[in-house]
C-alpha positions as CSV (number, residue, x, y, z in Angstrom):
1,X,0.0,0.0,0.0
2,X,1.5,3.4,-1.0
3,X,2.5,5.4,2.0
4,X,3.4,9.0,2.7
5,X,3.6,11.3,5.6
6,X,0.1,12.3,6.9
7,X,-1.0,15.7,5.6
8,X,-2.0,18.4,8.0
9,X,-5.7,18.9,8.4
10,X,-7.8,21.1,10.7
11,X,-8.6,20.1,14.3
12,X,-12.2,19.5,15.3
13,X,-12.0,22.8,17.3
14,X,-11.6,24.8,14.1
15,X,-14.4,27.3,13.7
16,X,-15.3,25.8,10.3
17,X,-16.4,22.6,11.9
18,X,-19.1,24.4,13.9
19,X,-22.3,24.9,11.9
20,X,-20.6,24.4,8.5
21,X,-23.9,24.9,6.7
22,X,-25.4,28.0,8.3
23,X,-29.2,28.1,7.8
24,X,-28.9,25.5,5.0
25,X,-30.7,22.2,4.4
26,X,-28.0,20.1,6.1
27,X,-27.6,20.7,9.9
28,X,-24.3,20.3,11.7
29,X,-24.4,17.5,14.3
30,X,-22.8,17.5,17.8
31,X,-21.0,14.2,17.0
32,X,-19.3,13.2,13.8
33,X,-21.5,11.2,11.5
34,X,-20.2,8.6,9.1
35,X,-20.7,8.8,5.4
36,X,-24.0,6.8,5.3
37,X,-25.5,9.0,8.0
38,X,-24.5,12.1,6.1
39,X,-25.8,10.9,2.8
40,X,-29.1,10.2,4.5
41,X,-29.5,13.9,5.0
42,X,-30.0,14.4,1.2
43,X,-33.7,14.5,0.2
44,X,-34.7,11.6,-2.0
45,X,-36.6,12.8,-5.1
46,X,-38.1,9.4,-5.7
47,X,-41.3,8.0,-4.4
48,X,-39.8,6.4,-1.3
49,X,-42.6,3.8,-0.9
50,X,-41.5,2.3,-4.3
51,X,-37.8,2.4,-3.6
52,X,-35.8,-0.8,-3.4
53,X,-32.4,0.9,-3.1
54,X,-32.0,3.5,-0.3
55,X,-30.4,6.8,-1.5
56,X,-27.5,6.7,1.0
57,X,-26.6,3.2,-0.3
58,X,-26.7,4.2,-3.9
59,X,-24.6,7.3,-3.4
60,X,-22.1,5.3,-1.2
61,X,-21.7,2.8,-4.0
62,X,-21.1,5.6,-6.5
63,X,-18.5,7.1,-4.1
64,X,-16.8,3.7,-3.7
65,X,-16.6,3.4,-7.5
66,X,-15.0,6.8,-7.9
67,X,-12.4,6.0,-5.2
68,X,-11.6,3.0,-7.3
69,X,-10.9,5.2,-10.2
70,X,-14.1,4.9,-12.2
71,X,-14.3,8.0,-14.4
72,X,-17.5,7.6,-16.4
73,X,-21.0,6.8,-15.4
74,X,-21.0,3.6,-17.4
75,X,-17.8,2.5,-15.5
76,X,-19.4,3.3,-12.1
77,X,-22.4,1.2,-13.0
78,X,-20.2,-1.7,-14.1
79,X,-18.2,-1.5,-10.9
80,X,-21.3,-1.4,-8.7
81,X,-22.5,-4.6,-10.4
82,X,-19.4,-6.4,-9.2
83,X,-19.6,-5.3,-5.5
84,X,-19.6,-8.5,-3.4
85,X,-22.9,-9.6,-1.7
86,X,-21.5,-9.2,1.8
87,X,-20.6,-5.6,1.2
88,X,-24.0,-4.9,-0.3
89,X,-25.8,-6.6,2.5
90,X,-23.9,-4.7,5.1
91,X,-24.3,-1.4,3.4
92,X,-28.1,-1.8,2.9
93,X,-28.4,-3.0,6.5
94,X,-26.9,0.3,7.6
95,X,-29.7,2.0,5.7
96,X,-32.4,-0.1,7.5
97,X,-32.9,-2.7,4.8
98,X,-32.2,-6.2,6.0
99,X,-31.9,-9.4,4.0
100,X,-30.4,-10.3,0.7
101,X,-30.1,-7.4,-1.8
102,X,-29.0,-7.0,-5.4
103,X,-26.9,-4.2,-6.8
104,X,-28.8,-1.2,-8.2
105,X,-29.2,-1.0,-11.9
106,X,-27.6,1.6,-14.1
107,X,-31.0,3.4,-14.5
108,X,-31.3,3.6,-10.7
109,X,-27.8,5.0,-10.3
110,X,-28.4,7.5,-13.1
111,X,-31.7,8.7,-11.7
112,X,-30.2,9.3,-8.2
113,X,-27.1,11.1,-9.5
114,X,-29.0,13.4,-11.8
115,X,-32.0,14.2,-9.7
116,X,-30.8,14.8,-6.1
117,X,-30.3,18.4,-4.9
118,X,-26.7,19.3,-5.8
119,X,-26.4,22.0,-3.1
120,X,-27.4,19.4,-0.4
121,X,-24.9,16.9,-1.8
122,X,-22.0,19.4,-1.7
123,X,-22.9,20.4,1.8
124,X,-23.0,16.8,2.9
125,X,-19.6,16.0,1.3
126,X,-17.9,19.1,2.8
127,X,-19.3,18.4,6.3
128,X,-18.2,14.7,6.2
129,X,-14.7,15.5,5.1
130,X,-14.2,18.1,7.8
131,X,-15.8,15.9,10.5
132,X,-13.6,12.9,9.5
133,X,-10.5,15.2,9.5
134,X,-11.3,16.0,13.1
135,X,-12.2,12.5,14.0
136,X,-8.8,11.2,12.7
137,X,-7.0,13.8,14.8
138,X,-5.1,15.6,12.0
139,X,-3.4,18.8,13.1
140,X,-3.0,22.2,11.4
141,X,0.3,23.0,9.7
142,X,2.9,23.6,12.4
143,X,4.9,26.7,11.6
144,X,7.6,28.2,13.8
145,X,6.2,31.7,14.1
146,X,8.8,33.0,16.6
147,X,6.2,34.6,18.8
148,X,3.8,35.6,16.0
149,X,0.3,34.2,16.3
150,X,-0.4,31.2,14.0
151,X,-2.6,31.9,11.0
152,X,-6.1,30.3,11.2
153,X,-7.7,27.9,8.9
154,X,-7.0,28.6,5.2
155,X,-9.4,28.2,2.3
156,X,-8.7,28.7,-1.4
157,X,-11.5,29.7,-3.7
158,X,-11.2,29.0,-7.5
159,X,-13.4,28.0,-10.4
160,X,-13.2,25.2,-13.0
161,X,-15.1,24.6,-16.2
162,X,-16.3,21.1,-17.0
163,X,-15.5,21.3,-20.7
164,X,-17.5,18.3,-21.9
165,X,-20.6,19.1,-19.9
166,X,-22.5,21.3,-22.4
167,X,-26.3,22.0,-22.1
168,X,-28.6,22.2,-25.1
169,X,-27.6,25.8,-25.7
170,X,-23.9,24.8,-25.8
171,X,-23.1,26.3,-22.4
172,X,-20.4,24.5,-20.3
173,X,-20.9,23.8,-16.6
174,X,-18.6,26.0,-14.5
175,X,-18.2,25.4,-10.8
176,X,-16.7,27.6,-8.1
177,X,-15.2,25.6,-5.2
178,X,-13.8,26.3,-1.8
179,X,-11.0,24.0,-0.7
180,X,-8.8,24.0,2.4
181,X,-5.1,24.4,1.7
182,X,-4.8,20.8,2.9
183,X,-6.9,19.6,0.1
184,X,-10.5,19.1,1.4
185,X,-13.3,20.6,-0.7
186,X,-15.8,22.3,1.6
187,X,-18.3,23.3,-1.0
188,X,-19.0,24.4,-4.5
189,X,-21.6,26.3,-6.5
190,X,-22.5,26.4,-10.1
191,X,-21.7,29.6,-12.0
192,X,-24.4,30.2,-14.6
193,X,-23.8,31.2,-18.2
194,X,-25.2,34.7,-17.6
195,X,-23.0,35.5,-14.6
196,X,-19.4,35.0,-13.4
197,X,-17.5,33.9,-10.4
198,X,-17.4,37.2,-8.6
199,X,-21.0,37.4,-7.4
200,X,-21.0,33.7,-6.7
201,X,-18.2,33.8,-4.1
202,X,-20.5,35.2,-1.3
203,X,-23.1,32.5,-2.3
204,X,-20.5,29.8,-1.9
205,X,-19.2,31.1,1.4
206,X,-22.6,31.9,2.8
207,X,-23.0,28.1,3.4
208,X,-19.9,28.1,5.7
209,X,-18.9,29.5,9.1
210,X,-15.9,31.5,7.9
211,X,-15.3,33.5,11.1
212,X,-11.5,33.4,11.7
213,X,-10.8,31.8,8.3
214,X,-8.3,33.2,5.8
215,X,-9.6,33.2,2.3
216,X,-7.2,33.1,-0.7
217,X,-8.2,33.8,-4.3
218,X,-6.8,34.8,-7.6
219,X,-6.9,38.3,-9.0
220,X,-10.4,38.0,-10.4
221,X,-11.7,38.1,-6.8
222,X,-9.6,41.1,-5.7
223,X,-12.8,43.2,-5.4
224,X,-13.7,45.8,-2.9
225,X,-17.2,44.3,-2.3
226,X,-15.6,40.9,-1.8
227,X,-13.1,42.3,0.8
228,X,-16.0,44.1,2.6
229,X,-18.1,40.9,2.6
230,X,-15.3,38.9,4.1
231,X,-14.6,41.6,6.7
232,X,-18.3,41.6,7.7
233,X,-18.2,37.8,8.1
234,X,-15.2,37.9,10.3
235,X,-12.8,36.4,7.8
236,X,-9.5,37.6,6.5
237,X,-8.2,37.6,2.9
238,X,-5.0,37.3,1.0
239,X,-5.4,38.4,-2.6
240,X,-3.0,38.9,-5.5
241,X,-3.3,42.2,-7.5
242,X,-3.2,42.5,-11.2
243,X,-4.3,45.0,-13.9
244,X,-8.0,44.2,-13.5
245,X,-7.7,46.7,-10.6
246,X,-5.6,49.3,-12.3
247,X,-5.7,52.0,-9.6
248,X,-4.8,49.6,-6.9
249,X,-2.1,47.9,-9.1
250,X,-0.5,51.3,-9.9
251,X,-0.5,52.4,-6.3
252,X,1.2,49.2,-5.2
253,X,3.6,49.2,-8.1
254,X,4.7,52.7,-7.2
255,X,5.8,51.8,-3.7
256,X,9.6,52.0,-3.0
257,X,10.2,48.2,-3.3
258,X,13.8,48.8,-4.3
259,X,14.4,50.2,-0.9
260,X,12.7,47.5,1.0
261,X,14.8,44.5,2.2
262,X,13.7,41.0,1.3
263,X,11.8,39.6,4.3
264,X,11.9,35.9,3.5
265,X,13.4,33.6,0.9
266,X,12.7,30.0,-0.1
267,X,14.7,27.9,-2.6
268,X,13.6,24.5,-4.0
269,X,15.6,22.2,-6.2
270,X,13.8,19.5,-8.2
271,X,12.1,18.5,-11.4
272,X,15.1,19.7,-13.4
273,X,15.0,23.2,-12.1
274,X,15.9,25.6,-9.2
275,X,13.1,27.8,-8.0
276,X,13.8,30.8,-5.7
277,X,11.0,32.8,-4.2
278,X,11.3,36.1,-2.2
279,X,8.8,38.2,-0.5
280,X,8.9,41.9,0.6
281,X,6.2,43.2,3.0
282,X,5.1,46.7,3.8
283,X,2.3,48.1,6.1
284,X,-0.6,49.2,3.9
285,X,-0.5,52.8,2.9
286,X,-3.2,54.9,4.5
287,X,-4.6,56.1,1.1
288,X,-4.7,52.6,-0.4
289,X,-7.8,52.4,-2.7
290,X,-8.9,49.1,-1.3
291,X,-10.7,48.4,2.1
292,X,-9.5,46.4,5.1
293,X,-5.9,45.9,4.0
294,X,-3.2,45.8,6.7
295,X,-0.2,44.6,4.7
296,X,0.9,44.7,1.1
297,X,3.4,42.3,-0.5
298,X,5.7,41.8,-3.5
299,X,6.5,38.2,-4.3
300,X,9.1,37.4,-6.9
301,X,9.8,34.0,-8.4
302,X,12.9,33.1,-10.3
303,X,13.3,29.8,-12.1
304,X,16.6,28.5,-13.5
305,X,17.9,25.2,-14.8
306,X,20.2,23.0,-12.6
307,X,23.2,24.9,-14.1
308,X,21.9,28.3,-13.0
309,X,20.7,29.5,-16.4
310,X,17.6,31.7,-16.0
311,X,14.3,30.4,-17.4
312,X,11.7,32.8,-16.0
313,X,11.1,35.6,-13.6
314,X,7.6,36.6,-12.3
315,X,6.6,39.3,-9.8
316,X,3.2,39.4,-8.1
317,X,1.8,42.1,-5.9
318,X,-0.6,41.3,-3.1
319,X,-2.9,42.6,-0.4
320,X,-4.0,41.0,2.9
321,X,-6.2,41.9,5.8
322,X,-3.9,39.9,8.1
323,X,-1.9,42.1,10.5
324,X,1.8,41.5,11.2
325,X,0.9,40.1,14.5
326,X,-1.1,37.3,12.8
327,X,1.0,36.6,9.8
328,X,4.7,37.2,9.3
329,X,6.4,37.3,5.9
330,X,7.0,33.5,5.8
331,X,3.4,32.8,6.5
332,X,2.2,35.3,3.9
333,X,4.5,33.6,1.3
334,X,3.1,30.2,2.3
335,X,-0.5,31.4,2.0
336,X,0.1,32.7,-1.5
337,X,2.0,29.6,-2.6
338,X,-0.5,27.2,-1.0
339,X,-3.4,28.8,-2.7
340,X,-2.4,27.1,-6.0
341,X,-2.9,23.7,-4.4
342,X,-6.5,24.0,-5.6
343,X,-5.1,23.7,-9.2
344,X,-3.7,20.3,-8.3
345,X,-7.3,19.3,-7.5
346,X,-8.4,20.4,-10.9
347,X,-5.4,18.6,-12.5
348,X,-6.3,15.4,-10.7
349,X,-9.9,15.5,-11.8
350,X,-8.8,16.0,-15.4
351,X,-6.0,13.5,-15.5
352,X,-7.2,10.8,-13.1
353,X,-10.9,11.0,-13.8
354,X,-10.8,12.5,-17.3
355,X,-13.4,15.1,-16.2
356,X,-13.1,17.3,-19.2
357,X,-13.9,14.4,-21.4
358,X,-17.1,13.6,-19.6
359,X,-20.3,14.4,-21.5
360,X,-22.6,14.0,-18.5
361,X,-24.9,17.0,-18.7
362,X,-28.3,16.0,-17.4
363,X,-29.7,18.1,-14.6
364,X,-27.5,17.9,-11.5
365,X,-25.3,15.2,-13.0
366,X,-22.2,17.2,-13.8
367,X,-22.0,18.8,-10.4
368,X,-22.8,15.6,-8.5
369,X,-20.1,13.8,-10.4
370,X,-17.6,16.6,-9.6
371,X,-18.7,16.4,-6.0
372,X,-18.0,12.6,-5.9
373,X,-14.5,13.2,-7.3
374,X,-13.9,15.8,-4.6
375,X,-15.1,13.3,-2.0
376,X,-12.8,10.6,-3.3
377,X,-9.7,12.8,-3.5
378,X,-10.4,14.2,0.0
379,X,-11.1,10.7,1.5
380,X,-7.8,9.4,0.1
381,X,-5.9,12.4,1.5
382,X,-7.4,11.8,4.9
383,X,-5.9,8.3,4.9
384,X,-2.5,9.9,4.9
385,X,-1.6,9.4,1.2
386,X,-0.4,12.1,-1.1
387,X,-0.1,10.2,-4.3
388,X,-3.8,10.1,-5.2
389,X,-3.3,8.3,-8.6
390,X,-1.2,5.5,-7.1
391,X,-3.6,5.1,-4.1
392,X,-6.5,4.9,-6.5
393,X,-4.8,2.1,-8.4
394,X,-4.2,0.3,-5.1
395,X,-7.9,0.7,-4.2
396,X,-9.1,-0.6,-7.5
397,X,-7.4,-4.0,-7.0
398,X,-9.7,-5.1,-4.1
399,X,-13.4,-4.3,-3.7
400,X,-13.1,-3.8,0.1
401,X,-10.4,-1.1,-0.2
402,X,-12.6,1.8,-1.5
403,X,-15.1,1.2,1.3
404,X,-12.3,1.2,3.8
405,X,-11.0,4.5,2.5
406,X,-14.6,5.9,2.9
407,X,-14.8,4.6,6.5
408,X,-17.5,2.1,5.7
409,X,-15.7,-1.0,6.8
């Protein structure tokens, strides 16, 4: 079994664990619920009196198939057909249905996946991942802050287009997701064809208790209204600044960076290159045309080959509401760098599950399938493995392994 050092994940005392879905259709519980219990909180759109296959069992089987690497709906249905009778019987018994059972048909799986409420499913998946993280006793990243208060829970927000999921008008499904910097997706919302990610960010975060949380996002979300919204919710932000905010960009770019010493440097060597990153930090100017900013940053990234020949150089300006007492330069550099871990989630969904090749487009189907992939990747990470692809191969070689990863055995 592939092994790696356990990744750091939030403790159960984190504010995000409390009332994860505020005022939503899924209520937080005082004790951690297992996956079947959580899935049972999703409304069943079918006529329950006619149902042979309980909704939690159907979704748990779909989740197990995705953990085993099944990337298409047809592959999921085929994998479910091969689930051993003892696993099926035990799973259905957990749902209150005793006696011998048969695997659900492809039609049943399809109906459940495409008809359930996607918002409920995303809330359930996020709640289960966070509760399981606390139950397993993972800790937050330990950083030597030298007397500086440790940064709170960190959540990255970013969007992804499902390129093969087009509706009848040719519009592609686009999802905006929130993911902890340790790799757990806490929620996602669909961005309609007539809008964009910016107004959807509050809708996404409204389902979470983000008091004390640090939100990171790309330059698209460096918006005054977004900063004000996060401040009102008791959250902090760490944003990069580009030309989409020209006044802010010009103000930061005009600061005397040449006179400011480098506050922190990191150098990595690997993958045939040497990467050096530096950060300079200044208190926010009083006349900065952006609200609730306490520090501004300039991060520079230099890449060379192993012989020292330059390949690229990139400079990125940034703003953060975190004070120097809450985040020193090393932590700010880590926040900015770790934000891009959400891109590794997108990369995994594309390469491991071939998400962009999926043509699933019926009702909630595309979003539910994306949610199942988020669930599978998060569940694998919570077992302590960082090589998701190799662990998926390992899980696919024995029917009991996916259910073990999901905490169902």
